Each structure stands twice: as C-alpha cells, then as structure tokens.
N, C-alpha and C positions, 0 to 999 in steps of 0.2 A: 192271366188266359182265363177264357171260360173253359167250362166242361165242354160244349159243344166244339168250341176252338181245338182243345184236346184231342177228340176225336176224330177232327177232321184232317190233325198233323199225323195221327197216328196210321190213318189209311194212306194219306200220301209218304209216309215213311216206310210203310210197306210195297208201296208202288215202286219205288226207288230201289230197293233193295232186289225186286223180283227180276230175274232173268228172262229177258222177253227178247223175240227173233221177231222183227217185222218183215213180212212178206211184200209188203206194198198192198195188203189187200183194201178194197174199199171200206166203208164204215159198215155198210149192211153187211157184209160178209164177215168182219170182225165181231158184230153183234151176234150173227147166228152160230159163234161158239157158246152162246150164253154164260162166257165167263167174265164176269164185269170188271175183275180186276187186272186181267191182261189186257182188255179193251181200253180202259183206263189207262193203262202203263204204255201200250203204243200211242195212243193219241197224246198223250204229256210228251212222251219222248219226239214225236214229231213236230211239237212246237215248240221244243226246247224247255228242258227240264226246269231250270232256276226260273225262268220267266213266268212258266206257266204254272208253277207250283204257289209261287206267290198272288198271282193274279186269281188263281182258283180259291185258295184260303181267303184271302181279300173276300171275294164275292160272296162265299159261302157264309162267311162270318157276316158281312153285312147284309145278306137276305134273312138269315136267321135273327138278326135285331130287327128288321122290319116286319117279318112273318110271324117271327115267334117261333114255336116249334111245331109248326102247322103240319110237316113232312111225318113227323112222328106221332102227332097228336092231332090228325084232322079234327075240323068241327062235324063232320058226319051231318050234312044238311042235306044233300043229294046222293050221297055215297056210302055204303055201310061196306066198303070193301077194305081190306086191311091195309094199312099203311105201306106194307112192302108191295102189295099189288098195285096200290096208287102210284107209285113210284115207277114202278115198271109200264104201267100206261102212259105216264110222261115221258117216259124213255122212247117207246114207240111213237107217241107223237112227234119227238125231236128227231128221230130217224127218219120218219114221215119226210118232215120237212127238209130236212139235209137231202135226201133221196130226191126231192122236187125242185131243189134248189131256191126254196121259198124262205129267205132268213128274215125277211120283214124289218132289216134294219137291225138285227140282234147279231149276236155272235152265238148262233145256235149250238155249235161243236163245244165251247165252252161250257153252254148250259147242260148239254147231254153229258160232259164230264162231271158237274155238279152233281147231276141226278145219280150218275156211277158212284158217285163217294157216298152220298147218302144211302144208296140201296146195300153198299158194300157195310156201311155201320150199321143198319138196321139188320142185316143177315148175321152180323157177328153178334148183336143183343140177343137175336133169337134163339 
C-alpha cells in the first residue's frame, strides 16, 4: 500500500465513523455548510458505503498513479494559488456541473467526492 492510499483510507475511515443525519438536502445545500467531511459522509452513504468506498479509493489511487501528486504539488504554470485553493476551485466547478445537470458522460458526483477526500487530506496536513 502506498502512502497516498493509506491517507485516502484514513479519510474514508474517518467518514465511516462519523455520525451523520441526512436531511435529504440537495448537493448545493450540503456544500453551503462548508463541512467537507459531513458532505462526503452524506454523499457516500446515499450511494451505499461499501461499493462507493471501494470505487472512490480505486479511482483516487488510479488518478494519483496517472497524474502523480499534482493536487498537492501543482506545476504552477498558470496558477499560483495554493493547492488547497485549487482543490476548492475544482469543487466549485463540479458543483456547477451538477447544478446544471451537465455530466458530460462522467460521474461528476464521484469526482466531487474524490476532490472532497483530497481537500480533507490537505487540510489535515496544514
């Protein structure tokens, strides 16, 4: 197991141990709380914990293998924003796509959950 995969699992373990009450809010309302751990917990539970956890972990590990550690260590050609701020921008982009119903053949909610995991990982490291 890589260090990255261990950190992903730690976040997902924290999510499963979190007590969450889902009031059925839409994703934008969930996001307005600005609580990434709660939002992630609600979204994962809505899809089914075991299946979503495995899919999310596999997806994040595969993307980390393909892109390297670009979320935490961006190349900084066009943006000088902090890695955390860049993840927040990506989260806003995903929320916008979900709100407009524009998935473009992707699983935008899964991508959103992946960025939430990355954000939580980076906030823990700060």
